C-alpha positions as a Markdown table, in Angstrom:
| # | Residue | x | y | z |
|---|---|---|---|---|
| 1 | Unk | 2.3 | -15.5 | 11.0 |
| 2 | Unk | -0.8 | -16.6 | 9.0 |
| 3 | Unk | -2.9 | -14.0 | 10.9 |
| 4 | Unk | -0.3 | -11.2 | 10.1 |
| 5 | Unk | -0.2 | -12.3 | 6.4 |
| 6 | Unk | -4.0 | -12.1 | 6.2 |
| 7 | Unk | -3.9 | -8.6 | 7.7 |
| 8 | Unk | -1.4 | -7.6 | 5.0 |
| 9 | Unk | -3.5 | -9.1 | 2.2 |
| 10 | Unk | -6.5 | -7.2 | 3.6 |
| 11 | Unk | -4.5 | -4.0 | 3.5 |
| 12 | Unk | -3.8 | -4.7 | -0.2 |
| 13 | Unk | -7.5 | -5.1 | -0.9 |
| 14 | Unk | -8.3 | -1.8 | 0.8 |
| 15 | Unk | -5.4 | -0.2 | -1.1 |
| 16 | Unk | -7.0 | -1.0 | -4.4 |
| 17 | Unk | -10.4 | 0.3 | -3.1 |
| 18 | Unk | -8.7 | 3.5 | -2.1 |
| 19 | Unk | -7.0 | 3.8 | -5.5 |
| 20 | Unk | -10.4 | 3.4 | -7.2 |
| 21 | Unk | -11.9 | 6.2 | -5.1 |
| 22 | Unk | -8.9 | 8.5 | -5.8 |
| 23 | Unk | -9.1 | 7.8 | -9.5 |
| 24 | Unk | -12.8 | 8.8 | -9.5 |
| 25 | Unk | -12.4 | 11.8 | -7.2 |
| 26 | Unk | -9.5 | 13.1 | -9.3 |
| 27 | Unk | -12.0 | 14.0 | -12.0 |
| 28 | Unk | -13.4 | 16.6 | -9.7 |
| 29 | Unk | -10.7 | 17.8 | -7.3 |
| 30 | Unk | -6.9 | 18.5 | -7.6 |
| 31 | Unk | -4.5 | 15.9 | -6.1 |
| 32 | Unk | -3.4 | 18.2 | -3.3 |
| 33 | Unk | -6.9 | 18.8 | -2.1 |
| 34 | Unk | -7.7 | 15.0 | -2.2 |
| 35 | Unk | -4.6 | 14.3 | -0.1 |
| 36 | Unk | -5.4 | 17.0 | 2.5 |
| 37 | Unk | -9.1 | 16.0 | 2.9 |
| 38 | Unk | -8.1 | 12.3 | 3.0 |
| 39 | Unk | -5.7 | 12.7 | 5.9 |
| 40 | Unk | -7.3 | 15.6 | 7.8 |
| 41 | Unk | -10.7 | 13.9 | 7.9 |
| 42 | Unk | -9.0 | 10.5 | 8.8 |
| 43 | Unk | -7.2 | 12.3 | 11.7 |
| 44 | Unk | -10.4 | 13.9 | 12.8 |
| 45 | Unk | -12.1 | 10.5 | 12.9 |
| 46 | Unk | -9.6 | 9.3 | 15.4 |
| 47 | Unk | -9.4 | 12.5 | 17.4 |
| 48 | Unk | -12.2 | 11.6 | 19.9 |
| 49 | Unk | -10.3 | 8.4 | 20.8 |
| 50 | Unk | -7.1 | 10.3 | 21.2 |
| 51 | Unk | -8.7 | 12.9 | 23.5 |
| 52 | Unk | -10.6 | 10.3 | 25.5 |
| 53 | Unk | -7.5 | 8.2 | 26.2 |
| 54 | Unk | -5.1 | 11.1 | 26.3 |
| 55 | Unk | -2.7 | 9.5 | 23.9 |
| 56 | Unk | 0.2 | 11.9 | 24.0 |
| 57 | Unk | 3.7 | 11.1 | 22.9 |
| 58 | Unk | 7.1 | 12.6 | 23.6 |
| 59 | Unk | 8.9 | 15.0 | 21.2 |
| 60 | Unk | 11.1 | 12.3 | 19.6 |
| 61 | Unk | 8.2 | 10.0 | 18.8 |
| 62 | Unk | 6.1 | 12.9 | 17.6 |
| 63 | Unk | 8.8 | 14.1 | 15.2 |
| 64 | Unk | 9.4 | 10.5 | 13.9 |
| 65 | Unk | 5.7 | 10.0 | 13.2 |
| 66 | Unk | 5.3 | 13.5 | 11.8 |
| 67 | Unk | 8.1 | 12.7 | 9.3 |
| 68 | Unk | 6.3 | 9.4 | 8.4 |
| 69 | Unk | 3.2 | 11.4 | 7.8 |
| 70 | Unk | 5.0 | 14.0 | 5.7 |
| 71 | Unk | 6.6 | 11.4 | 3.3 |
| 72 | Unk | 3.3 | 9.5 | 3.2 |
| 73 | Unk | 1.6 | 12.7 | 2.0 |
| 74 | Unk | 4.3 | 13.2 | -0.6 |
| 75 | Unk | 4.0 | 9.6 | -1.8 |
| 76 | Unk | 0.2 | 9.9 | -2.1 |
| 77 | Unk | 0.5 | 13.1 | -4.0 |
| 78 | Unk | 2.8 | 11.6 | -6.5 |
| 79 | Unk | 0.6 | 8.5 | -6.7 |
| 80 | Unk | -2.6 | 10.6 | -7.3 |
| 81 | Unk | -0.8 | 12.5 | -10.2 |
| 82 | Unk | 0.2 | 9.2 | -11.7 |
| 83 | Unk | -3.2 | 7.6 | -11.4 |
| 84 | Unk | -4.6 | 10.5 | -13.5 |
| 85 | Unk | -2.3 | 9.5 | -16.4 |
| 86 | Unk | -2.5 | 5.6 | -16.2 |
| 87 | Unk | -5.0 | 2.8 | -16.2 |
| 88 | Unk | -5.7 | 1.5 | -12.7 |
| 89 | Unk | -4.1 | -1.9 | -13.5 |
| 90 | Unk | -1.1 | -0.2 | -15.1 |
| 91 | Unk | -0.5 | 1.9 | -12.0 |
| 92 | Unk | -0.7 | -1.2 | -9.9 |
| 93 | Unk | 1.9 | -2.9 | -12.1 |
| 94 | Unk | 4.3 | 0.0 | -11.7 |
| 95 | Unk | 3.8 | -0.3 | -8.0 |
| 96 | Unk | 5.1 | -3.8 | -8.1 |
| 97 | Unk | 8.7 | -2.6 | -8.0 |
| 98 | Unk | 7.9 | -2.0 | -4.3 |
| 99 | Unk | 8.4 | -5.7 | -3.3 |
| 100 | Unk | 11.9 | -5.7 | -4.8 |
| 101 | Unk | 12.7 | -2.4 | -3.0 |
| 102 | Unk | 11.4 | -3.8 | 0.3 |
| 103 | Unk | 13.6 | -6.9 | -0.2 |
| 104 | Unk | 16.7 | -4.8 | -0.6 |
| 105 | Unk | 15.8 | -2.2 | 2.1 |
| 106 | Unk | 14.9 | -4.9 | 4.7 |
| 107 | Unk | 18.4 | -6.4 | 4.2 |
| 108 | Unk | 20.2 | -3.1 | 4.5 |
| 109 | Unk | 18.1 | -1.2 | 7.1 |
| 110 | Unk | 16.5 | -4.0 | 9.1 |
| 111 | Unk | 19.3 | -6.6 | 8.7 |
| 112 | Unk | 16.7 | -9.3 | 7.7 |
| 113 | Unk | 17.9 | -12.4 | 5.9 |
| 114 | Unk | 17.5 | -12.1 | 2.1 |
| 115 | Unk | 15.9 | -15.5 | 1.4 |
| 116 | Unk | 16.4 | -16.8 | -2.2 |
| 117 | Unk | 12.9 | -18.3 | -2.3 |
| 118 | Unk | 11.3 | -14.9 | -1.7 |
| 119 | Unk | 13.4 | -13.3 | -4.5 |
| 120 | Unk | 12.6 | -16.1 | -7.0 |
| 121 | Unk | 8.9 | -16.2 | -6.3 |
| 122 | Unk | 8.7 | -12.4 | -6.5 |
| 123 | Unk | 10.5 | -12.5 | -9.8 |
| 124 | Unk | 8.2 | -15.1 | -11.2 |
| 125 | Unk | 5.1 | -13.2 | -10.0 |
| 126 | Unk | 6.5 | -10.1 | -11.6 |
| 127 | Unk | 6.7 | -11.9 | -14.9 |
| 128 | Unk | 3.0 | -12.6 | -14.5 |
| 129 | Unk | 2.5 | -8.9 | -13.9 |
| 130 | Unk | 4.3 | -8.0 | -17.1 |
| 131 | Unk | 2.3 | -10.4 | -19.1 |
| 132 | Unk | -0.9 | -8.9 | -17.6 |
| 133 | Unk | 0.3 | -5.4 | -18.6 |
| 134 | Unk | 0.4 | -6.3 | -22.3 |
| 135 | Unk | -3.4 | -6.6 | -22.1 |
| 136 | Unk | -3.6 | -2.9 | -22.6 |
| 137 | Unk | -3.9 | -1.4 | -26.1 |
| 138 | Unk | -0.2 | -0.9 | -26.5 |
| 139 | Unk | 2.9 | -3.0 | -26.1 |
| 140 | Unk | 5.0 | -0.5 | -24.1 |
| 141 | Unk | 5.4 | -0.2 | -20.4 |
| 142 | Unk | 4.8 | 3.4 | -19.3 |
| 143 | Unk | 7.2 | 4.0 | -16.5 |
| 144 | Unk | 5.4 | 7.0 | -15.1 |
| 145 | Unk | 7.9 | 9.0 | -13.1 |
| 146 | Unk | 5.3 | 10.0 | -10.5 |
| 147 | Unk | 4.3 | 6.4 | -9.8 |
| 148 | Unk | 7.9 | 5.2 | -9.7 |
| 149 | Unk | 9.0 | 7.8 | -7.2 |
| 150 | Unk | 5.9 | 7.1 | -5.1 |
| 151 | Unk | 6.7 | 3.4 | -5.1 |
| 152 | Unk | 10.2 | 4.1 | -3.8 |
| 153 | Unk | 8.8 | 6.2 | -0.9 |
| 154 | Unk | 6.1 | 3.6 | -0.2 |
| 155 | Unk | 8.8 | 0.9 | 0.1 |
| 156 | Unk | 10.7 | 3.1 | 2.5 |
| 157 | Unk | 7.5 | 3.7 | 4.6 |
| 158 | Unk | 7.0 | -0.1 | 4.9 |
| 159 | Unk | 10.5 | -0.4 | 6.3 |
| 160 | Unk | 9.8 | 2.5 | 8.8 |
| 161 | Unk | 6.5 | 0.9 | 9.8 |
| 162 | Unk | 8.3 | -2.4 | 10.6 |
| 163 | Unk | 11.2 | -0.6 | 12.4 |
| 164 | Unk | 9.0 | 1.4 | 14.7 |
| 165 | Unk | 5.9 | -0.7 | 15.1 |
| 166 | Unk | 6.6 | -1.8 | 18.6 |
| 167 | Unk | 7.6 | 1.7 | 19.9 |
| 168 | Unk | 4.2 | 3.3 | 19.9 |
| 169 | Unk | 0.6 | 2.0 | 20.1 |
| 170 | Unk | -1.0 | 1.5 | 16.6 |
| 171 | Unk | -3.9 | 4.0 | 17.3 |
| 172 | Unk | -1.4 | 6.7 | 18.4 |
| 173 | Unk | 0.8 | 6.0 | 15.3 |
| 174 | Unk | -2.2 | 6.3 | 13.0 |
| 175 | Unk | -3.4 | 9.6 | 14.4 |
| 176 | Unk | 0.0 | 11.4 | 14.4 |
| 177 | Unk | 0.9 | 10.1 | 10.9 |
| 178 | Unk | -2.4 | 11.4 | 9.6 |
| 179 | Unk | -1.9 | 14.7 | 11.4 |
| 180 | Unk | 1.5 | 15.1 | 9.9 |
| 181 | Unk | 0.3 | 14.3 | 6.4 |
| 182 | Unk | -2.6 | 16.7 | 6.7 |
| 183 | Unk | -0.5 | 19.6 | 8.0 |
| 184 | Unk | 2.1 | 19.1 | 5.2 |
| 185 | Unk | -0.5 | 19.0 | 2.5 |
| 186 | Unk | -2.6 | 21.9 | 3.9 |
| 187 | Unk | -1.0 | 24.9 | 2.1 |
| 188 | Unk | -0.7 | 23.2 | -1.4 |
| 189 | Unk | -4.3 | 22.2 | -1.1 |
| 190 | Unk | -5.4 | 25.7 | -0.2 |
| 191 | Unk | -3.6 | 27.1 | -3.3 |
| 192 | Unk | -5.5 | 24.7 | -5.7 |
| 193 | Unk | -8.8 | 24.5 | -3.6 |
| 194 | Unk | -12.0 | 23.8 | -5.6 |
| 195 | Unk | -15.6 | 23.5 | -4.5 |
| 196 | Unk | -16.5 | 20.0 | -3.3 |
| 197 | Unk | -19.4 | 18.6 | -5.3 |
| 198 | Unk | -22.0 | 16.1 | -4.0 |
| 199 | Unk | -20.7 | 13.6 | -6.6 |
| 200 | Unk | -17.6 | 12.8 | -4.5 |
| 201 | Unk | -19.1 | 12.7 | -1.0 |
| 202 | Unk | -19.7 | 8.9 | -0.9 |
| 203 | Unk | -16.4 | 7.9 | -2.5 |
| 204 | Unk | -14.7 | 10.3 | -0.1 |
| 205 | Unk | -16.3 | 8.6 | 2.9 |
| 206 | Unk | -15.1 | 5.3 | 1.6 |
| 207 | Unk | -11.6 | 6.7 | 1.1 |
| 208 | Unk | -11.5 | 8.1 | 4.6 |
| 209 | Unk | -12.6 | 4.8 | 6.1 |
| 210 | Unk | -10.2 | 3.0 | 3.8 |
| 211 | Unk | -7.3 | 5.2 | 4.9 |
| 212 | Unk | -7.9 | 4.3 | 8.5 |
| 213 | Unk | -8.4 | 0.6 | 7.7 |
| 214 | Unk | -5.3 | 0.2 | 5.5 |
| 215 | Unk | -2.9 | 1.7 | 7.9 |
| 216 | Unk | -4.4 | -0.3 | 10.8 |
| 217 | Unk | -4.1 | -3.5 | 8.8 |
| 218 | Unk | -0.6 | -2.7 | 7.6 |
| 219 | Unk | 0.7 | -1.9 | 11.1 |
| 220 | Unk | -1.1 | -4.9 | 12.5 |
| 221 | Unk | 0.6 | -7.2 | 10.0 |
| 222 | Unk | 4.0 | -5.7 | 10.7 |
| 223 | Unk | 3.9 | -6.6 | 14.4 |
| 224 | Unk | 4.9 | -10.2 | 13.6 |
| 225 | Unk | 5.5 | -10.3 | 9.8 |
| 226 | Unk | 9.0 | -9.9 | 8.4 |
| 227 | Unk | 9.2 | -6.9 | 6.0 |
| 228 | Unk | 10.8 | -9.1 | 3.3 |
| 229 | Unk | 7.9 | -11.6 | 3.5 |
| 230 | Unk | 5.5 | -8.9 | 2.4 |
| 231 | Unk | 7.3 | -8.8 | -1.0 |
| 232 | Unk | 5.7 | -12.0 | -2.5 |
| 233 | Unk | 2.4 | -11.3 | -0.8 |
| 234 | Unk | 2.1 | -7.9 | -2.4 |
| 235 | Unk | 1.6 | -9.5 | -5.9 |
| 236 | Unk | -1.9 | -10.5 | -4.8 |
| 237 | Unk | -2.8 | -6.9 | -5.4 |
| 238 | Unk | -2.7 | -7.6 | -9.2 |
| 239 | Unk | -5.8 | -9.7 | -8.9 |
| 240 | Unk | -7.6 | -7.1 | -6.9 |
| 241 | Unk | -6.6 | -4.4 | -9.4 |
| 242 | Unk | -8.0 | -6.4 | -12.4 |
| 243 | Unk | -11.3 | -7.0 | -10.5 |
| 244 | Unk | -11.7 | -3.4 | -9.5 |
| 245 | Unk | -10.7 | -2.1 | -12.9 |
| 246 | Unk | -13.3 | -4.3 | -14.5 |
| 247 | Unk | -16.2 | -3.5 | -12.1 |
| 248 | Unk | -15.7 | 0.3 | -11.6 |
| 249 | Unk | -13.8 | 1.5 | -14.7 |
| 250 | Unk | -15.0 | -0.7 | -17.5 |
| 251 | Unk | -11.4 | -2.1 | -18.0 |
| 252 | Unk | -12.3 | -5.5 | -19.4 |
| 253 | Unk | -9.9 | -8.2 | -18.4 |
| 254 | Unk | -8.2 | -9.7 | -21.5 |
| 255 | Unk | -6.5 | -13.1 | -21.9 |
| 256 | Unk | -3.1 | -11.7 | -21.0 |
| 257 | Unk | -4.5 | -10.3 | -17.7 |
| 258 | Unk | -6.1 | -13.7 | -16.8 |
| 259 | Unk | -2.8 | -15.5 | -17.8 |
| 260 | Unk | -0.8 | -13.1 | -15.7 |
| 261 | Unk | -3.1 | -13.5 | -12.8 |
| 262 | Unk | -2.8 | -17.3 | -13.0 |
| 263 | Unk | 1.0 | -17.1 | -12.9 |
| 264 | Unk | 0.8 | -14.8 | -9.8 |
| 265 | Unk | -1.6 | -17.2 | -8.0 |
| 266 | Unk | 0.5 | -20.3 | -8.9 |
| 267 | Unk | 3.8 | -18.7 | -7.7 |
| 268 | Unk | 2.2 | -17.7 | -4.4 |
| 269 | Unk | 0.7 | -21.2 | -3.9 |
| 270 | Unk | 4.0 | -22.8 | -4.5 |
| 271 | Unk | 5.7 | -20.4 | -2.1 |
| 272 | Unk | 3.1 | -21.0 | 0.5 |
| 273 | Unk | 3.5 | -24.8 | 0.2 |
| 274 | Unk | 7.2 | -24.5 | 0.5 |
| 275 | Unk | 6.9 | -22.4 | 3.7 |
| 276 | Unk | 4.5 | -24.9 | 5.2 |
| 277 | Unk | 6.9 | -27.7 | 4.4 |
| 278 | Unk | 9.8 | -25.8 | 6.0 |
| 279 | Unk | 7.8 | -25.2 | 9.2 |
| 280 | Unk | 6.9 | -28.9 | 9.4 |
| 281 | Unk | 10.6 | -29.8 | 9.1 |
| 282 | Unk | 11.6 | -27.3 | 11.8 |
| 283 | Unk | 8.9 | -28.5 | 14.1 |
| 284 | Unk | 10.0 | -32.1 | 13.7 |
| 285 | Unk | 13.6 | -31.2 | 14.4 |
| 286 | Unk | 12.6 | -29.3 | 17.6 |
| 287 | Unk | 10.5 | -32.3 | 18.8 |
| 288 | Unk | 13.5 | -34.6 | 18.3 |
């Protein structure tokens, strides 16, 4: 489980890196074009492996993965639009409704046990997130509708990833999800197409590599990790967001950001210690 949790945390780190690249590229290209280039080039990167190993799937699996790719493209498009209007850390904060949505969806759609400890720790961590938010120049939470809708779709995608992770190999899933996302975003991108400048080549390369890495890490974590367990872990993303915002976008961390980060770290440490203690108790009972 620890290995799966580390894969998930790694996916969060890559996610913030991707958001930083998108936020930069959005100054030069429309969101639809960014989405198309991101997924089309990511699929192209995997194409040689798919051809070499002849990784074909049946019609049902193809349609299921194509659907996942389509809603991924929609969520990314909404997220890109939201990132244009908000600070990086603010967008991340809005994204923290995802853990609570995953907790509810995993109970309803995956029949996972809704553990009180995960709900409590997620709630405490979210308080830390809200405290960090007030480090901006205003005291209002901007519930950007693009980001909120994207967060709902992202939560649903997490559930789908968990539900179908053992049905098809990870590499196959990645290729067909990227293919579906690129096909869906093709025509909207063509309508708004603009010339690609040399300024975005390097961040676009980072984004393409990150797109492959994040899905691989996420799918790898879902092989053994309960979907509901990802809820408290997702709050680590706040720390990554503050760091990236400071380094790349001159968003200086304030006292509130640091305090919120401390609350998030403390809550996750407490939860981790509780889980370790429970495992020790279970192992003792089994040995008896």
